[in-house]
N, C-alpha and C positions, 0 to 999 in steps of 0.2 A: 780368143779370137777377134780380129777384128771386123764389125761387122755380124758379131752372132746375139743373139738374143739370147743366148742362156748367164746365168747368173754366173759374174764373178767370186771365187774361194781365194782368201784371204787365210793363210793359213801357216804358222811356223810348230817349228821343230825341234825339240833338244833334245842336245844327249843329255843322259842321267849324274854316266859314271865315265869314270879315265878309262875303261875296260870296254867302252863301246857295246855293252851288253844292256842298255837301258834307255829309253826316250819316252818321250811325254810328249802331246800334239797339242796344239788348240788351233782353231778353227770355227770359220764361219761364212755363210755366204752373204753377198756383198749385193745390192745393184750393179746391175749392166754397167761397162765401165767408169767404176766410178775409178774416181782420183787419191793417188793413195796417201794425198795430203787433207784431203777430206774426212769423213765418214771414217773410212778405214783407218789412217791416220791415227785417231783415236784407238780404233778397237785393233791395232798393230799396238800400242803403247797397252793394253792392257795385259794384252796376251804375253810378250816380255815378261812385264814386272810378275804376271800370275808362272813364266816359269823360270823366272830369276829364283824366285821364292822356294820355289819349289826345290830348286836345284841347293839352294844355300842350306833348306832344313833335310835334304837327305846326306850332304856332303860337308856339312858343320862351317860350312860358310859362300859369299858366292864366286863366279869363278873368275879366276884372273886371266883366263880373254875369252872371245867371244868370235866368230867363224861362221861370217854370215854370206851361205850361198845364194843368190835370186833368179832366178830369170822371168820372161818374160817382159821387159822392159824392151822398146825400142832405143836406137840408138841418141833420139833427140831426148829423150825421156830418163838418161844417164844419169845428169846432172842434182836435177832436180829430185828423183826416187831417193839415190843414194844419202840426200841432203837429208832428207827427211828421215827414211830411213834408219842412219847411223845417228841423225839428233833425236828420235826415241830410246834408242837405248842409250844414248849419253843421258837423257833425261831421267830415266829410268835409274840408270845408277847415280844420279844424284837426289833421287826422291831414297835411294834407300840407305843413302849414307847416311842422310839427317833418323831414317827410320834406327838405321843396325848404329846409332854412334855409339850404346855404351859395347858394341856386341866387337867392333870396329876396334874401340880403344883411342880413336883420335883421328882414325886414319882413314883417305878418301878412299872410296871403291874407285878406281879407274882400270878399267877391263879392257885389257890391249883388242880393239875390236881389226878385224880384218873382212871386208866387202868385196866379193866376189861377184859379177853378171857372168851370170849362165848362158849361151849362145849356141843354138843349132850353129 
C-alpha cells in the first residue's frame, strides 16, 4: 500500500490443467516501491517462462490462451503496467517458439492474451 515500508511481493500463479485442479506459483519479495518495468519486470519474465514450460511439459504443449488478473495498479499506471506485463508474455512466447521449433513443427506459439485489472 502507498507509504508502506513493507516489501512488495511479485507473484504469478498458473493453472496447470483444464479442470482447475492443479496450480503452480512463483513468487519473490521485491524492494519497496519497485517499478514493474525494472528488476521486477525481469523477474516476471523468468517466472512466466518457468510456468509456461511447466504447463507445456504437463500438457504436451503450451497453453492456447492466457488470462491475466492484475491487482494493485493505480489508474495512472494502467497503460504502462499493461504494456510491460503483456509484452513479457509475448517475449516468452517468441523465445519459446524458437526453443520449441521442432515440437511446434514450424508454427508460432501465439496464445490469446486477456488482461484484466481488478480494483476495489
